[in-house]
C-alpha positions in Angstrom: 2.2 7.8 -27.2 -0.9 6.5 -29.0 -4.1 5.7 -27.2 -3.6 2.0 -27.8 0.0 2.1 -26.4 -1.2 4.2 -23.4 -3.8 1.6 -22.6 -1.3 -1.2 -23.0 1.1 0.6 -20.7 -1.6 1.1 -18.1 -2.6 -2.6 -18.2 1.1 -3.7 -18.1 1.7 -1.6 -15.0 -1.4 -3.0 -13.4 -0.3 -6.6 -14.2 3.1 -5.8 -12.7 1.3 -4.7 -9.5 -0.5 -8.0 -9.3 2.7 -10.0 -9.7 4.5 -7.8 -7.2 1.7 -8.1 -4.7 1.7 -11.9 -4.9 5.5 -12.0 -4.7 5.3 -9.8 -1.5 2.9 -12.2 0.1 5.2 -15.1 -0.7 8.2 -13.1 0.6 6.5 -12.3 3.9 5.0 -15.8 4.2 8.3 -17.5 3.4 6.6 -19.6 0.7 7.2 -20.3 -3.1 9.2 -17.2 -4.1 13.1 -17.4 -4.4 13.8 -14.6 -1.9 12.1 -14.7 1.5 12.0 -12.6 4.6 13.5 -15.3 6.9 16.0 -17.0 4.6 19.4 -18.0 6.0 21.5 -15.0 7.0 24.4 -14.5 4.5 26.2 -11.3 5.7 27.1 -9.5 8.9 24.3 -8.2 11.2 25.4 -4.6 10.8 25.5 -4.7 7.0 22.2 -6.5 6.9 20.5 -3.8 9.1 22.0 -1.0 7.0 20.9 -2.6 3.7 17.4 -3.4 5.0 16.9 0.1 6.5 17.9 1.6 3.1 15.4 -0.6 1.2 12.6 0.4 3.6 13.5 4.0 3.3 13.7 3.8 -0.6 10.2 2.3 -0.7 8.8 4.8 1.8 10.3 7.9 0.1 9.2 6.8 -3.4 5.8 5.7 -2.3 5.0 8.9 -0.5 6.9 11.6 -2.4 5.5 10.6 -5.8 2.0 10.7 -4.3 2.2 14.3 -3.3 0.4 17.0 -5.4 3.6 19.1 -5.7 5.5 16.2 -7.2 2.7 15.3 -9.5 2.6 18.9 -10.9 6.3 18.7 -11.6 6.2 15.1 -12.9 3.4 15.6 -15.4 5.6 18.1 -17.3 7.4 14.9 -18.4 4.7 12.2 -18.1 1.2 12.8 -19.6 -1.6 13.2 -17.0 -3.3 10.0 -18.0 -0.1 8.0 -17.5 0.9 9.6 -14.2 -0.8 7.1 -11.9 0.3 4.1 -13.9 3.9 5.4 -13.8 3.5 5.8 -10.0 2.4 2.2 -9.8 5.4 1.1 -11.9 7.9 2.8 -9.7 6.2 1.5 -6.5 6.4 -2.0 -7.9 10.1 -1.6 -8.7 10.8 -0.2 -5.1 8.8 -3.1 -3.5 10.4 -5.8 -5.6 13.8 -4.3 -4.9 13.0 -4.6 -1.2 12.1 -8.3 -1.6 15.0 -9.1 -3.9 17.8 -7.4 -2.0 16.5 -8.0 1.5 19.2 -9.4 4.0 17.8 -12.1 6.4 18.8 -11.5 10.0 18.0 -14.8 11.9 16.9 -14.9 15.5 13.4 -15.6 16.9 11.4 -13.0 18.8 8.4 -15.3 19.4 7.1 -18.7 18.2 3.5 -19.6 18.9 3.1 -23.4 19.4 -0.5 -23.6 20.5 -2.5 -24.8 17.5 -5.6 -22.6 18.1 -3.6 -19.4 18.6 -1.2 -20.3 15.7 -4.1 -20.9 13.3 -5.8 -17.7 14.5 -2.7 -15.6 13.7 -2.4 -17.2 10.3 -6.0 -16.4 9.6 -5.4 -12.8 10.6 -2.4 -12.7 8.4 -4.5 -14.0 5.4 -7.3 -11.5 6.3 -4.8 -8.6 6.1 -3.7 -9.5 2.6 -7.4 -9.8 1.6 -8.4 -6.5 3.2 -5.9 -4.5 1.1 -7.4 -5.2 -2.3 -10.9 -5.3 -0.9 -10.4 -1.8 0.5 -9.2 -0.5 -2.9 -12.2 -2.0 -4.6 -14.4 0.2 -2.4 -12.6 3.4 -3.3 -12.3 2.5 -7.0 -9.6 -0.1 -7.5 -8.9 0.7 -11.1 -8.6 4.4 -10.6 -6.1 3.8 -7.8 -3.9 1.7 -10.0 -4.1 3.9 -13.1 -6.2 1.7 -15.4 -9.3 4.0 -15.3 -7.2 6.9 -16.4 -5.7 5.1 -19.5 -9.1 3.6 -20.3 -10.8 7.0 -20.4 -8.0 8.4 -22.5 -8.4 5.4 -24.9 -12.1 6.2 -25.2 -11.4 9.9 -25.8 -13.1 10.9 -22.5 -11.9 13.4 -20.0 -10.7 12.2 -16.6 -13.0 13.2 -13.7 -11.7 12.9 -10.1 -13.6 10.7 -7.8 -16.3 12.3 -5.6 -16.1 12.0 -1.8 -18.0 9.3 0.0 -17.3 6.7 2.7 -18.3 3.2 1.5 -18.5 0.2 3.8 -15.7 0.2 6.5 -14.8 3.8 5.6 -17.9 4.8 7.6 -16.3 3.4 10.7 -12.6 4.2 10.3 -10.5 6.4 8.0 -7.9 3.9 6.9 -9.2 0.3 6.5 -6.5 -0.3 3.8 -3.8 0.5 6.2 -5.4 -1.7 8.8 -5.1 -4.5 6.3 -1.4 -3.8 5.9 -0.9 -3.8 9.7 -2.6 -7.2 10.0 -0.4 -8.5 7.2 2.8 -7.1 8.9 2.1 -8.1 12.5 -0.2 -11.2 12.5 2.4 -14.0 12.5 2.9 -17.0 14.8 6.7 -16.9 14.0 8.1 -13.4 14.6 11.8 -13.3 13.7 14.2 -10.4 14.0 13.9 -9.8 10.2 10.1 -9.8 10.3 10.1 -7.5 13.3 12.5 -5.1 11.6 10.4 -5.0 8.4 7.1 -4.6 10.4 8.5 -1.8 12.4 9.9 0.0 9.4 6.8 -0.3 7.2 4.5 0.6 10.2 6.7 3.7 10.8 6.2 4.6 7.2 2.4 4.3 7.4 2.2 6.6 10.5 4.6 9.1 8.9 2.7 9.2 5.6 -0.8 9.5 7.0 -0.6 13.2 8.1 0.6 14.2 4.6 -2.1 12.1 2.9 -4.8 13.5 5.0 -3.6 17.1 4.5 -3.8 16.5 0.7 -7.3 15.0 1.0 -8.5 17.9 3.1 -7.0 20.4 0.6 -8.8 18.6 -2.2 -12.1 17.9 -0.6 -12.2 20.8 1.8 -14.8 20.8 4.7 -16.2 17.4 3.8 -13.0 15.7 4.6 -12.2 17.9 7.6 -15.6 16.9 9.1 -15.1 13.2 8.3 -11.6 13.3 9.8 -12.9 14.9 13.0 -15.7 12.4 13.5 -14.1 9.1 12.3 -11.3 7.2 14.1 -8.1 6.4 12.2 -7.7 2.7 12.8 -10.0 1.5 15.6 -13.6 1.5 14.4 -16.4 2.9 16.4 -19.8 1.2 16.7 -21.8 4.2 15.3 -20.7 4.9 11.7 -19.9 8.3 10.4 -22.8 9.7 8.4 -20.9 10.9 5.3 -21.9 10.5 1.6 -19.9 10.6 -1.5 -16.8 8.6 -2.4 -13.5 8.5 -0.5 -11.1 8.6 -3.4 -7.9 7.1 -2.2 -5.2 5.9 0.1 -1.9 7.4 -1.0 -3.6 8.9 -4.1 
């Protein structure tokens, strides 16, 4: 593939991510998009639970397995190194969009907050979660995370250099601000339905299952620097005194 086509491919995958991310917001917020989390149930409860569990598992397996170094070494025998990350983004978007498109609504209400102040607070936290996710990626090099930097360097004829280790902004206080953003997006809702609860539990379970593998890979790559950072810095709940670590923290699910 030529340098121009490689760059176009990287940009197209990134554009697909933006569309998929916005669609996922609409899906979870039950606004604008044609398929939503809490649409009218259209099949039996047992079949809906089975389909939804399969969709969550598909996303989790794809998202985590393709991020592992062993898979990357095998995968890059077929896909050029500079396109590996963009291809990962492409498959992640397909898996997430499939979850949204084939999701089976469940019906049923777990809680419904009527108090205006509390309801608006939960909606604000919901919005904050969706904003935290891209902001956290900006701190750890957004365009590297989504494969654009790799294709751009290839287009310019420059060798890719991995990101150095440092802990910008909130990464000084907790190890996974990106995942914290996702947790707010999943759980901060004034209207918790059975479908929302099922999805939130499934994706939260995926996050907790994936973190040990991710941190093992980061420690393997960065060595003692990451081991020391991991030992001193909480996973999700920030401490008041920040970790004194320099360099750049390269990724969440890199």
